[in-house]
C-alpha positions, 0 to 999 in steps of 0.5 A: 626335417632331417633333409633341412638339417643336412650338410649343405642345405640352405636351411642349415647354412643359414642357421649356422651363420645366423646363430653366430651373427645373433650371438655376435650382435647380442654383445653390442646390443646388451652393452648399449645400456651401459655405453649409453650411460657412460658416453654422452649423445654428442659422443655417439653423434661423432661416432655415427658420423665416423661410421658413415664416412667409413662406410663410404670409404669402404666402397672404394677400398677393395674396388668391389673385387672382394665381391667376386671371391665367391664367383669363380669355379676355379679357386685359383682365380678366387684367391687372385681376386682376394689378393687384388682386393688386398692390394687395392685396400692398401693403396687407398689407405695410403691415398687416404692418409695423404688426403688427411695430412694435406686437407685436414682443416677443409675436411673438418669444415666440410664434414661438420666435425667438432674440433674435439673429434677431429682425431677421427680423420686420422683413424679413418684410413686404418679403420677402413683398411681393417674393415675392408680386409676382414670383409674380403676374407669373410667372402672367402670363408663363405665361398669355402662354406666355413660358416662356423668360422665366419660366425665365430669371427663375428663373436670375436670382433664384437667381444673385442670392440665392446671390451675396449669401448667400456674399458676406455670409457671408464678411464677418464683420460681415454674416454673420448677415444673409446668408441672409435678405438674399440671399433678399429681393434674389433675389425683388426681382431676379425681380420686376424682370425679370418686370415688364420682360418683361411690360410693355416698351413697354406703358402701363397704361390708367386703367381698370385702376386704376378702382375699379368695374372692380377691384371687379367683378373681385374679385366675379366671381372671388370664389371664388378667395379664398373657397375658396382662402385658408383651405385655402392657409393650412392648406397652408402650415401643413401644410408649416410644421408639421414645422418648428414641431413640431421647434422646439417639442419640440427646439431651433433646431439640430435645426431647422437639420438639418431644413432641409437634409433638407427642402431636399434632399428637395424637390429633385425638386419644386423642379426639376420638379414646380412647373414641370410644374404651371404648364404643366399649368394653362395647357394644361388651362385652354386645353383645357377652354375648347375643350371637349377631353378632358384625361385623356390629358394628365393620365395622361401627366404622372402616368406621367412623374412616377412614372418620376422618383420611384423612383430618387430614393427608392432613392438616399435610402433606401440612401445618404443618410447617407454622401452628406450627410456627404461633400457637406455636412460630417460634422456634417450626417450627422444630416440624412441620417438624417432624410431616410430617415424622410421620403423616401416622403412627399416622393415621394408629394407630388412625384407628386401636387402638379402634378396639383392643377392639374386641380382648379384648371382645372376650377374645383373650388375647393371640392373642393380646399379640403376636401382641404387642410383634411383634410390639415392636420387629419390632422397636427394631433394631432402637436402634442398628443401626446408621442413618444419622439424626433424620429425618431418624430415624423418617421415619424408625419408622413410616414405621415399626410401620405403617406396624405393625398396618396394620397387626393388622387390618387384625387380628382383622377383621379376628377374627370378621368374625370368631366369626360371622360365629360361630353363624350361 
């Protein structure tokens, strides 16, 4: 047991980051019963649309160079990639603002945004900027093994977000903007905290802003945008597809019910899966640089995740509707019904997603890219067929998406075994 808790062990690193993430995610989860009684399903439908668009824009903002911060052995290169990510983020913020100003009305029609929520178009460039910046700095904290700092920042972010949302929600004149402003300020608080923790007392040298230096880094790590942007766009599109599908076939109120369904089903990933994936990326990259086998670490994480998945699935299948109704209010029983149709898909995604870092660590960007393209293509036909009701759409999405993740697990384990055999 003592070895498991040793500084630098995978178990200890995961424990620190997961503990902070659990605490941070408890904040919005505990606030949901309050928020669901302050805001209407339509408000959450618009908020879900806003978050899905943000997720798509985020992929482009840093051109995926933020992912590279953990990869170089040389810290100078790592900081150079951080600067490169920031430069691209500000550039695309300006582009986004220009697009909104010039094409506001066509965008409202294209995205199906209700007139009273059209203000989200002006918020999106800035919210995406802060989200991109805090994500970039978080990669640096993970690289430097500052897991405690990363965990604290998650708590800060969610505390600011929740406080603002409830405060504005209880104020009549600002209620409409509460969910959105809370998200922006939470991301901004995370960025400020991460910047302070990373660079307190540190002065950037001029070389970090040298055009030739940044250009050479962009070229050296060109595989990151080359093999990740399109697949990641399709990845964001895959997770946004269900929201866009519901909005195009039904209405903003149904999307609001779906927002709660997806939020609750994503709890295991938000609490645990993402953080395990980040620690695993750092750990596997370190082991691969030392030419050590990684199979044992990968399978340990797989079994750990599997043990966490089963109880959650059983809880949703048998008790979702009464739980949703009791905790969030009677009108939200609809969200509980939808959860029963999607829980198996979310369970498989939770199990497999952290292990995707295996392919990143092995720099198998092409393989990762091809799978993400394939997964998106699998659900794309749902936009072109007409089904009886929303439940049929949900079940179809779950079956197609779940099958794609099972195939992904097979690919990941195959490459893990192939790498370990190459060291024999």
